[in-house]
Gaussian input, Z-matrix of N, CA and C with variables (Angstrom, degrees):
# hf/3-21g

backbone

0 1
 N
 C     1     B1
 C     2     B2     1     A1
 N     3     B3     2     A2     1     D1
 C     4     B4     3     A3     2     D2
 C     5     B5     4     A4     3     D3
 N     6     B6     5     A5     4     D4
 C     7     B7     6     A6     5     D5
 C     8     B8     7     A7     6     D6
 N     9     B9     8     A8     7     D7
 C    10    B10     9     A9     8     D8
 C    11    B11    10    A10     9     D9
 N    12    B12    11    A11    10    D10
 C    13    B13    12    A12    11    D11
 C    14    B14    13    A13    12    D12
 N    15    B15    14    A14    13    D13
 C    16    B16    15    A15    14    D14
 C    17    B17    16    A16    15    D15
 N    18    B18    17    A17    16    D16
 C    19    B19    18    A18    17    D17
 C    20    B20    19    A19    18    D18
 N    21    B21    20    A20    19    D19
 C    22    B22    21    A21    20    D20
 C    23    B23    22    A22    21    D21
 N    24    B24    23    A23    22    D22
 C    25    B25    24    A24    23    D23
 C    26    B26    25    A25    24    D24
 N    27    B27    26    A26    25    D25
 C    28    B28    27    A27    26    D26
 C    29    B29    28    A28    27    D27
 N    30    B30    29    A29    28    D28
 C    31    B31    30    A30    29    D29
 C    32    B32    31    A31    30    D30
 N    33    B33    32    A32    31    D31
 C    34    B34    33    A33    32    D32
 C    35    B35    34    A34    33    D33
 N    36    B36    35    A35    34    D34
 C    37    B37    36    A36    35    D35
 C    38    B38    37    A37    36    D36
 N    39    B39    38    A38    37    D37
 C    40    B40    39    A39    38    D38
 C    41    B41    40    A40    39    D39
 N    42    B42    41    A41    40    D40
 C    43    B43    42    A42    41    D41
 C    44    B44    43    A43    42    D42
 N    45    B45    44    A44    43    D43
 C    46    B46    45    A45    44    D44
 C    47    B47    46    A46    45    D45
 N    48    B48    47    A47    46    D46
 C    49    B49    48    A48    47    D47
 C    50    B50    49    A49    48    D48
 N    51    B51    50    A50    49    D49
 C    52    B52    51    A51    50    D50
 C    53    B53    52    A52    51    D51
 N    54    B54    53    A53    52    D52
 C    55    B55    54    A54    53    D53
 C    56    B56    55    A55    54    D54
 N    57    B57    56    A56    55    D55
 C    58    B58    57    A57    56    D56
 C    59    B59    58    A58    57    D57
 N    60    B60    59    A59    58    D58
 C    61    B61    60    A60    59    D59
 C    62    B62    61    A61    60    D60
 N    63    B63    62    A62    61    D61
 C    64    B64    63    A63    62    D62
 C    65    B65    64    A64    63    D63
 N    66    B66    65    A65    64    D64
 C    67    B67    66    A66    65    D65
 C    68    B68    67    A67    66    D66
 N    69    B69    68    A68    67    D67
 C    70    B70    69    A69    68    D68
 C    71    B71    70    A70    69    D69
 N    72    B72    71    A71    70    D70
 C    73    B73    72    A72    71    D71
 C    74    B74    73    A73    72    D72
 N    75    B75    74    A74    73    D73
 C    76    B76    75    A75    74    D74
 C    77    B77    76    A76    75    D75
 N    78    B78    77    A77    76    D76
 C    79    B79    78    A78    77    D77
 C    80    B80    79    A79    78    D78
 N    81    B81    80    A80    79    D79
 C    82    B82    81    A81    80    D80
 C    83    B83    82    A82    81    D81
 N    84    B84    83    A83    82    D82
 C    85    B85    84    A84    83    D83
 C    86    B86    85    A85    84    D84
 N    87    B87    86    A86    85    D85
 C    88    B88    87    A87    86    D86
 C    89    B89    88    A88    87    D87
 N    90    B90    89    A89    88    D88
 C    91    B91    90    A90    89    D89
 C    92    B92    91    A91    90    D90
 N    93    B93    92    A92    91    D91
 C    94    B94    93    A93    92    D92
 C    95    B95    94    A94    93    D93
 N    96    B96    95    A95    94    D94
 C    97    B97    96    A96    95    D95
 C    98    B98    97    A97    96    D96
 N    99    B99    98    A98    97    D97
 C   100   B100    99    A99    98    D98
 C   101   B101   100   A100    99    D99
 N   102   B102   101   A101   100   D100
 C   103   B103   102   A102   101   D101
 C   104   B104   103   A103   102   D102
 N   105   B105   104   A104   103   D103
 C   106   B106   105   A105   104   D104
 C   107   B107   106   A106   105   D105
 N   108   B108   107   A107   106   D106
 C   109   B109   108   A108   107   D107
 C   110   B110   109   A109   108   D108
 N   111   B111   110   A110   109   D109
 C   112   B112   111   A111   110   D110
 C   113   B113   112   A112   111   D111
 N   114   B114   113   A113   112   D112
 C   115   B115   114   A114   113   D113
 C   116   B116   115   A115   114   D114
 N   117   B117   116   A116   115   D115
 C   118   B118   117   A117   116   D116
 C   119   B119   118   A118   117   D117
 N   120   B120   119   A119   118   D118
 C   121   B121   120   A120   119   D119
 C   122   B122   121   A121   120   D120
 N   123   B123   122   A122   121   D121
 C   124   B124   123   A123   122   D122
 C   125   B125   124   A124   123   D123
 N   126   B126   125   A125   124   D124
 C   127   B127   126   A126   125   D125
 C   128   B128   127   A127   126   D126
 N   129   B129   128   A128   127   D127
 C   130   B130   129   A129   128   D128
 C   131   B131   130   A130   129   D129
 N   132   B132   131   A131   130   D130
 C   133   B133   132   A132   131   D131
 C   134   B134   133   A133   132   D132
 N   135   B135   134   A134   133   D133
 C   136   B136   135   A135   134   D134
 C   137   B137   136   A136   135   D135
 N   138   B138   137   A137   136   D136
 C   139   B139   138   A138   137   D137
 C   140   B140   139   A139   138   D138
 N   141   B141   140   A140   139   D139
 C   142   B142   141   A141   140   D140
 C   143   B143   142   A142   141   D141
 N   144   B144   143   A143   142   D142
 C   145   B145   144   A144   143   D143
 C   146   B146   145   A145   144   D144
 N   147   B147   146   A146   145   D145
 C   148   B148   147   A147   146   D146
 C   149   B149   148   A148   147   D147
 N   150   B150   149   A149   148   D148
 C   151   B151   150   A150   149   D149
 C   152   B152   151   A151   150   D150
 N   153   B153   152   A152   151   D151
 C   154   B154   153   A153   152   D152
 C   155   B155   154   A154   153   D153
 N   156   B156   155   A155   154   D154
 C   157   B157   156   A156   155   D155
 C   158   B158   157   A157   156   D156
 N   159   B159   158   A158   157   D157
 C   160   B160   159   A159   158   D158
 C   161   B161   160   A160   159   D159
 N   162   B162   161   A161   160   D160
 C   163   B163   162   A162   161   D161
 C   164   B164   163   A163   162   D162
 N   165   B165   164   A164   163   D163
 C   166   B166   165   A165   164   D164
 C   167   B167   166   A166   165   D165
 N   168   B168   167   A167   166   D166
 C   169   B169   168   A168   167   D167
 C   170   B170   169   A169   168   D168
 N   171   B171   170   A170   169   D169
 C   172   B172   171   A171   170   D170
 C   173   B173   172   A172   171   D171
 N   174   B174   173   A173   172   D172
 C   175   B175   174   A174   173   D173
 C   176   B176   175   A175   174   D174
 N   177   B177   176   A176   175   D175
 C   178   B178   177   A177   176   D176
 C   179   B179   178   A178   177   D177
 N   180   B180   179   A179   178   D178
 C   181   B181   180   A180   179   D179
 C   182   B182   181   A181   180   D180
 N   183   B183   182   A182   181   D181
 C   184   B184   183   A183   182   D182
 C   185   B185   184   A184   183   D183
 N   186   B186   185   A185   184   D184
 C   187   B187   186   A186   185   D185
 C   188   B188   187   A187   186   D186
 N   189   B189   188   A188   187   D187
 C   190   B190   189   A189   188   D188
 C   191   B191   190   A190   189   D189
 N   192   B192   191   A191   190   D190
 C   193   B193   192   A192   191   D191
 C   194   B194   193   A193   192   D192
 N   195   B195   194   A194   193   D193
 C   196   B196   195   A195   194   D194
 C   197   B197   196   A196   195   D195
 N   198   B198   197   A197   196   D196
 C   199   B199   198   A198   197   D197
 C   200   B200   199   A199   198   D198
 N   201   B201   200   A200   199   D199
 C   202   B202   201   A201   200   D200
 C   203   B203   202   A202   201   D201
 N   204   B204   203   A203   202   D202
 C   205   B205   204   A204   203   D203
 C   206   B206   205   A205   204   D204
 N   207   B207   206   A206   205   D205
 C   208   B208   207   A207   206   D206
 C   209   B209   208   A208   207   D207
 N   210   B210   209   A209   208   D208
 C   211   B211   210   A210   209   D209
 C   212   B212   211   A211   210   D210
 N   213   B213   212   A212   211   D211
 C   214   B214   213   A213   212   D212
 C   215   B215   214   A214   213   D213
 N   216   B216   215   A215   214   D214
 C   217   B217   216   A216   215   D215
 C   218   B218   217   A217   216   D216
 N   219   B219   218   A218   217   D217
 C   220   B220   219   A219   218   D218
 C   221   B221   220   A220   219   D219
 N   222   B222   221   A221   220   D220
 C   223   B223   222   A222   221   D221
 C   224   B224   223   A223   222   D222
 N   225   B225   224   A224   223   D223
 C   226   B226   225   A225   224   D224
 C   227   B227   226   A226   225   D225
 N   228   B228   227   A227   226   D226
 C   229   B229   228   A228   227   D227
 C   230   B230   229   A229   228   D228
 N   231   B231   230   A230   229   D229
 C   232   B232   231   A231   230   D230
 C   233   B233   232   A232   231   D231
 N   234   B234   233   A233   232   D232
 C   235   B235   234   A234   233   D233
 C   236   B236   235   A235   234   D234
 N   237   B237   236   A236   235   D235
 C   238   B238   237   A237   236   D236
 C   239   B239   238   A238   237   D237
 N   240   B240   239   A239   238   D238
 C   241   B241   240   A240   239   D239
 C   242   B242   241   A241   240   D240
 N   243   B243   242   A242   241   D241
 C   244   B244   243   A243   242   D242
 C   245   B245   244   A244   243   D243
 N   246   B246   245   A245   244   D244
 C   247   B247   246   A246   245   D245
 C   248   B248   247   A247   246   D246
 N   249   B249   248   A248   247   D247
 C   250   B250   249   A249   248   D248
 C   251   B251   250   A250   249   D249
 N   252   B252   251   A251   250   D250
 C   253   B253   252   A252   251   D251
 C   254   B254   253   A253   252   D252
 N   255   B255   254   A254   253   D253
 C   256   B256   255   A255   254   D254
 C   257   B257   256   A256   255   D255
 N   258   B258   257   A257   256   D256
 C   259   B259   258   A258   257   D257
 C   260   B260   259   A259   258   D258
 N   261   B261   260   A260   259   D259
 C   262   B262   261   A261   260   D260
 C   263   B263   262   A262   261   D261
 N   264   B264   263   A263   262   D262
 C   265   B265   264   A264   263   D263
 C   266   B266   265   A265   264   D264
 N   267   B267   266   A266   265   D265
 C   268   B268   267   A267   266   D266
 C   269   B269   268   A268   267   D267

   B1=1.4529
   B2=1.5289
   B3=1.3196
   B4=1.4607
   B5=1.5222
   B6=1.3135
   B7=1.4544
   B8=1.5213
   B9=1.3093
   B10=1.4514
   B11=1.5209
   B12=1.3043
   B13=1.4496
   B14=1.5220
   B15=1.3136
   B16=1.4649
   B17=1.5196
   B18=1.3330
   B19=1.4573
   B20=1.5176
   B21=1.3353
   B22=1.4587
   B23=1.5146
   B24=1.3064
   B25=1.4573
   B26=1.5352
   B27=1.3152
   B28=1.4701
   B29=1.5252
   B30=1.3272
   B31=1.4654
   B32=1.5281
   B33=1.3242
   B34=1.4629
   B35=1.5271
   B36=1.3202
   B37=1.4727
   B38=1.5250
   B39=1.3119
   B40=1.4585
   B41=1.5284
   B42=1.3318
   B43=1.4636
   B44=1.5250
   B45=1.3225
   B46=1.4672
   B47=1.5233
   B48=1.3182
   B49=1.4687
   B50=1.5256
   B51=1.3316
   B52=1.4637
   B53=1.5327
   B54=1.3228
   B55=1.4643
   B56=1.5291
   B57=1.3286
   B58=1.4620
   B59=1.5316
   B60=1.3146
   B61=1.4620
   B62=1.5349
   B63=1.3152
   B64=1.4602
   B65=1.5251
   B66=1.3100
   B67=1.4622
   B68=1.5206
   B69=1.3158
   B70=1.4677
   B71=1.5297
   B72=1.3337
   B73=1.4763
   B74=1.5179
   B75=1.3256
   B76=1.4598
   B77=1.5319
   B78=1.3170
   B79=1.4670
   B80=1.5184
   B81=1.3197
   B82=1.4624
   B83=1.5260
   B84=1.3178
   B85=1.4630
   B86=1.5268
   B87=1.3368
   B88=1.4637
   B89=1.5289
   B90=1.3206
   B91=1.4619
   B92=1.5245
   B93=1.3108
   B94=1.4613
   B95=1.5317
   B96=1.3202
   B97=1.4581
   B98=1.5215
   B99=1.3124
   B100=1.4641
   B101=1.5238
   B102=1.3285
   B103=1.4665
   B104=1.5208
   B105=1.3302
   B106=1.4585
   B107=1.5297
   B108=1.3114
   B109=1.4574
   B110=1.5119
   B111=1.3234
   B112=1.4584
   B113=1.5248
   B114=1.3001
   B115=1.4598
   B116=1.5334
   B117=1.3391
   B118=1.4606
   B119=1.5263
   B120=1.3322
   B121=1.4691
   B122=1.5312
   B123=1.3092
   B124=1.4675
   B125=1.5259
   B126=1.3031
   B127=1.4624
   B128=1.5276
   B129=1.3149
   B130=1.4549
   B131=1.5259
   B132=1.3280
   B133=1.4654
   B134=1.5142
   B135=1.3108
   B136=1.4660
   B137=1.5216
   B138=1.3307
   B139=1.4703
   B140=1.5269
   B141=1.3154
   B142=1.4625
   B143=1.5182
   B144=1.2930
   B145=1.4635
   B146=1.5223
   B147=1.3184
   B148=1.4538
   B149=1.5164
   B150=1.2932
   B151=1.4663
   B152=1.5249
   B153=1.3290
   B154=1.4597
   B155=1.5278
   B156=1.3231
   B157=1.4623
   B158=1.5250
   B159=1.3294
   B160=1.4670
   B161=1.5285
   B162=1.3178
   B163=1.4528
   B164=1.5204
   B165=1.3256
   B166=1.4572
   B167=1.5082
   B168=1.3415
   B169=1.4514
   B170=1.5176
   B171=1.3162
   B172=1.4579
   B173=1.5102
   B174=1.3088
   B175=1.4558
   B176=1.5194
   B177=1.3264
   B178=1.4621
   B179=1.5233
   B180=1.3331
   B181=1.4596
   B182=1.5124
   B183=1.3264
   B184=1.4677
   B185=1.5202
   B186=1.3189
   B187=1.4548
   B188=1.5253
   B189=1.3263
   B190=1.4530
   B191=1.5186
   B192=1.3281
   B193=1.4524
   B194=1.5164
   B195=1.3086
   B196=1.4595
   B197=1.5221
   B198=1.3443
   B199=1.4674
   B200=1.5191
   B201=1.3140
   B202=1.4523
   B203=1.5281
   B204=1.3250
   B205=1.4638
   B206=1.5163
   B207=1.3295
   B208=1.4598
   B209=1.5208
   B210=1.3371
   B211=1.4681
   B212=1.5206
   B213=1.3165
   B214=1.4636
   B215=1.5318
   B216=1.3386
   B217=1.4698
   B218=1.5251
   B219=1.3381
   B220=1.4671
   B221=1.5302
   B222=1.3367
   B223=1.4653
   B224=1.5265
   B225=1.3216
   B226=1.4565
   B227=1.5195
   B228=1.3282
   B229=1.4560
   B230=1.5221
   B231=1.3200
   B232=1.4624
   B233=1.5243
   B234=1.3386
   B235=1.4641
   B236=1.5227
   B237=1.3342
   B238=1.4677
   B239=1.5088
   B240=1.3119
   B241=1.4513
   B242=1.5048
   B243=1.3136
   B244=1.4559
   B245=1.5096
   B246=1.3095
   B247=1.4586
   B248=1.5241
   B249=1.3049
   B250=1.4651
   B251=1.5187
   B252=1.3389
   B253=1.4533
   B254=1.5288
   B255=1.3158
   B256=1.4574
   B257=1.5234
   B258=1.3139
   B259=1.4642
   B260=1.5167
   B261=1.3279
   B262=1.4580
   B263=1.5272
   B264=1.3168
   B265=1.4578
   B266=1.5212
   B267=1.2906
   B268=1.4721
   B269=1.4660
   A1=109.66
   A2=116.03
   A3=121.36
   A4=109.66
   A5=116.19
   A6=121.35
   A7=107.70
   A8=115.34
   A9=121.45
   A10=110.22
   A11=116.05
   A12=123.16
   A13=108.11
   A14=116.30
   A15=121.12
   A16=108.06
   A17=116.24
   A18=122.25
   A19=109.00
   A20=115.76
   A21=121.37
   A22=110.29
   A23=116.45
   A24=123.66
   A25=106.14
   A26=119.03
   A27=120.67
   A28=111.65
   A29=117.83
   A30=120.92
   A31=110.61
   A32=117.10
   A33=120.98
   A34=111.06
   A35=117.46
   A36=120.37
   A37=110.21
   A38=116.86
   A39=121.82
   A40=110.51
   A41=116.64
   A42=121.10
   A43=111.31
   A44=117.05
   A45=121.05
   A46=110.86
   A47=117.24
   A48=121.06
   A49=112.17
   A50=117.33
   A51=121.14
   A52=112.87
   A53=117.39
   A54=120.89
   A55=111.16
   A56=115.63
   A57=119.05
   A58=109.52
   A59=115.28
   A60=122.51
   A61=112.73
   A62=117.69
   A63=121.73
   A64=111.36
   A65=117.27
   A66=121.92
   A67=110.68
   A68=116.22
   A69=120.86
   A70=110.87
   A71=116.47
   A72=120.60
   A73=111.35
   A74=116.55
   A75=120.70
   A76=110.90
   A77=117.13
   A78=121.65
   A79=110.86
   A80=117.11
   A81=120.22
   A82=111.32
   A83=118.05
   A84=121.80
   A85=109.93
   A86=116.92
   A87=121.07
   A88=110.32
   A89=117.17
   A90=120.81
   A91=111.85
   A92=116.43
   A93=121.04
   A94=111.92
   A95=117.19
   A96=120.50
   A97=113.70
   A98=117.82
   A99=120.47
   A100=112.63
   A101=117.95
   A102=120.29
   A103=111.87
   A104=117.52
   A105=120.59
   A106=111.49
   A107=117.38
   A108=120.60
   A109=114.76
   A110=118.48
   A111=121.43
   A112=110.85
   A113=115.88
   A114=122.13
   A115=111.33
   A116=116.52
   A117=122.05
   A118=109.38
   A119=118.42
   A120=120.42
   A121=113.91
   A122=118.33
   A123=120.90
   A124=111.83
   A125=116.71
   A126=121.97
   A127=111.97
   A128=117.57
   A129=122.21
   A130=113.85
   A131=117.46
   A132=120.34
   A133=112.37
   A134=114.18
   A135=121.92
   A136=108.68
   A137=116.76
   A138=118.32
   A139=111.08
   A140=116.14
   A141=120.80
   A142=107.80
   A143=116.24
   A144=120.98
   A145=110.34
   A146=115.37
   A147=120.84
   A148=114.58
   A149=117.92
   A150=121.47
   A151=109.43
   A152=117.46
   A153=120.16
   A154=110.56
   A155=116.36
   A156=122.51
   A157=106.57
   A158=118.22
   A159=118.51
   A160=112.14
   A161=116.16
   A162=122.40
   A163=109.14
   A164=115.34
   A165=122.19
   A166=109.23
   A167=116.34
   A168=119.88
   A169=109.46
   A170=113.62
   A171=121.43
   A172=108.14
   A173=116.32
   A174=122.49
   A175=109.23
   A176=115.75
   A177=122.54
   A178=105.84
   A179=116.30
   A180=120.44
   A181=110.07
   A182=116.87
   A183=121.53
   A184=112.72
   A185=117.73
   A186=121.37
   A187=110.66
   A188=114.71
   A189=121.35
   A190=109.00
   A191=114.84
   A192=122.45
   A193=107.32
   A194=117.35
   A195=122.29
   A196=106.13
   A197=115.40
   A198=120.33
   A199=112.02
   A200=113.68
   A201=122.52
   A202=106.14
   A203=116.96
   A204=120.89
   A205=108.42
   A206=115.79
   A207=121.99
   A208=108.39
   A209=116.09
   A210=121.56
   A211=113.44
   A212=117.34
   A213=120.18
   A214=112.22
   A215=117.83
   A216=121.48
   A217=112.67
   A218=117.64
   A219=123.72
   A220=111.37
   A221=115.51
   A222=121.25
   A223=109.51
   A224=115.30
   A225=122.16
   A226=105.05
   A227=116.87
   A228=122.60
   A229=109.06
   A230=116.94
   A231=121.65
   A232=107.22
   A233=116.63
   A234=120.19
   A235=112.84
   A236=118.21
   A237=122.99
   A238=108.43
   A239=116.21
   A240=120.58
   A241=108.48
   A242=114.85
   A243=119.43
   A244=111.44
   A245=115.25
   A246=121.43
   A247=109.16
   A248=116.73
   A249=121.39
   A250=113.62
   A251=118.78
   A252=121.11
   A253=112.72
   A254=117.51
   A255=120.50
   A256=115.24
   A257=118.25
   A258=120.41
   A259=113.73
   A260=118.80
   A261=119.94
   A262=112.94
   A263=117.68
   A264=120.61
   A265=108.70
   A266=116.69
   A267=119.68
   A268=111.94
   D1=134.97
   D2=178.64
   D3=-75.99
   D4=144.08
   D5=172.39
   D6=-117.55
   D7=119.61
   D8=-178.81
   D9=-89.74
   D10=147.73
   D11=175.15
   D12=-106.42
   D13=135.15
   D14=177.49
   D15=-104.33
   D16=127.35
   D17=178.17
   D18=-126.64
   D19=159.41
   D20=-178.98
   D21=-118.40
   D22=131.99
   D23=168.47
   D24=-63.89
   D25=156.82
   D26=-177.99
   D27=-60.26
   D28=-38.59
   D29=178.79
   D30=-65.33
   D31=-43.87
   D32=-179.90
   D33=-66.23
   D34=-36.70
   D35=177.54
   D36=-64.16
   D37=-39.64
   D38=177.45
   D39=-65.24
   D40=-42.25
   D41=178.28
   D42=-64.90
   D43=-37.05
   D44=178.01
   D45=-65.10
   D46=-44.20
   D47=179.89
   D48=-63.75
   D49=-26.90
   D50=-178.74
   D51=-77.50
   D52=-13.66
   D53=-178.99
   D54=-78.49
   D55=160.18
   D56=176.54
   D57=-69.94
   D58=160.52
   D59=-173.24
   D60=-56.93
   D61=-44.76
   D62=-176.92
   D63=-64.53
   D64=-45.65
   D65=179.44
   D66=-65.00
   D67=-42.62
   D68=178.77
   D69=-59.14
   D70=-46.31
   D71=179.13
   D72=-62.63
   D73=-39.99
   D74=-179.41
   D75=-64.05
   D76=-42.72
   D77=179.08
   D78=-66.41
   D79=-45.32
   D80=-179.88
   D81=-64.47
   D82=-38.58
   D83=177.36
   D84=-63.89
   D85=-43.34
   D86=177.69
   D87=-58.75
   D88=-47.65
   D89=-178.87
   D90=-63.94
   D91=-42.54
   D92=-177.56
   D93=-70.00
   D94=-46.19
   D95=-173.71
   D96=-86.49
   D97=-42.54
   D98=-172.54
   D99=-92.38
   D100=-42.24
   D101=-175.16
   D102=-85.98
   D103=-54.60
   D104=-177.45
   D105=-65.15
   D106=-30.06
   D107=-177.85
   D108=-89.59
   D109=0.16
   D110=-176.77
   D111=-94.04
   D112=149.23
   D113=177.02
   D114=-65.97
   D115=-39.09
   D116=-179.74
   D117=-135.05
   D118=104.93
   D119=-177.52
   D120=-65.23
   D121=-15.81
   D122=178.38
   D123=-70.55
   D124=-22.29
   D125=-177.65
   D126=-61.48
   D127=-31.36
   D128=-176.14
   D129=-95.96
   D130=-7.85
   D131=-176.21
   D132=-117.09
   D133=-175.52
   D134=176.28
   D135=-131.21
   D136=143.22
   D137=178.08
   D138=-73.84
   D139=143.19
   D140=173.60
   D141=-81.67
   D142=137.67
   D143=-178.84
   D144=-93.43
   D145=150.44
   D146=174.95
   D147=78.42
   D148=19.94
   D149=-179.99
   D150=-103.71
   D151=141.52
   D152=176.02
   D153=-72.95
   D154=-32.45
   D155=174.85
   D156=-104.95
   D157=128.74
   D158=-178.80
   D159=-65.18
   D160=118.48
   D161=179.01
   D162=-119.19
   D163=152.40
   D164=-179.94
   D165=-120.04
   D166=148.77
   D167=177.46
   D168=-119.47
   D169=145.04
   D170=176.88
   D171=-125.06
   D172=143.76
   D173=-178.76
   D174=-106.26
   D175=125.70
   D176=174.52
   D177=-129.41
   D178=94.15
   D179=-175.59
   D180=63.10
   D181=-128.25
   D182=178.54
   D183=-88.00
   D184=3.78
   D185=-178.20
   D186=-106.52
   D187=152.76
   D188=179.52
   D189=-124.68
   D190=143.23
   D191=175.72
   D192=-115.20
   D193=126.36
   D194=177.58
   D195=-105.33
   D196=122.54
   D197=-171.69
   D198=-131.14
   D199=153.50
   D200=170.92
   D201=-108.81
   D202=134.80
   D203=-178.21
   D204=-109.62
   D205=121.66
   D206=-179.55
   D207=-107.51
   D208=97.33
   D209=-175.57
   D210=-64.07
   D211=-37.77
   D212=-176.01
   D213=-67.40
   D214=-27.81
   D215=-179.62
   D216=-109.81
   D217=-0.38
   D218=-178.72
   D219=56.52
   D220=48.72
   D221=-178.48
   D222=-122.67
   D223=134.68
   D224=169.43
   D225=-107.11
   D226=112.35
   D227=-176.83
   D228=-100.50
   D229=115.96
   D230=177.44
   D231=-80.45
   D232=117.76
   D233=-177.88
   D234=-102.80
   D235=-24.95
   D236=176.52
   D237=-148.82
   D238=150.73
   D239=169.90
   D240=-155.68
   D241=148.92
   D242=-178.70
   D243=169.48
   D244=-175.19
   D245=179.06
   D246=-64.82
   D247=147.27
   D248=-174.33
   D249=-58.54
   D250=-27.24
   D251=-179.54
   D252=-79.75
   D253=-17.68
   D254=-173.02
   D255=-116.87
   D256=-19.34
   D257=-169.15
   D258=-68.61
   D259=-27.53
   D260=-176.79
   D261=-88.22
   D262=-4.77
   D263=175.65
   D264=-80.15
   D265=151.78
   D266=-177.90
   D267=-85.33

C-alpha cells in the first residue's frame, strides 16, 4: 500500500494558520486520515478545469483545498486553502 505525504506551500501554510482552531484541526485530520492514508488521493477530489498545471480540489465543509499531486514522489502538495467563496480568486 502506498503512503502519501502531505506538504504545504508557504502560502497555504500561512492560510492554514489564519484559520480558527476548530477548522484547522478538521482540515489537518482530513489530510492525515483520508488523503495520506488513501491508495489514490484523486479518488476523494475533483480536478480543477482550465489550469495549465493539473490541480485537484478537496472539500472540507465550507473550505476548499487546492492541491498538486506528485505521483513520482507520493506527495500531495497543498497550494491554496480557504473558504469556498474566496479560495479560487487569485
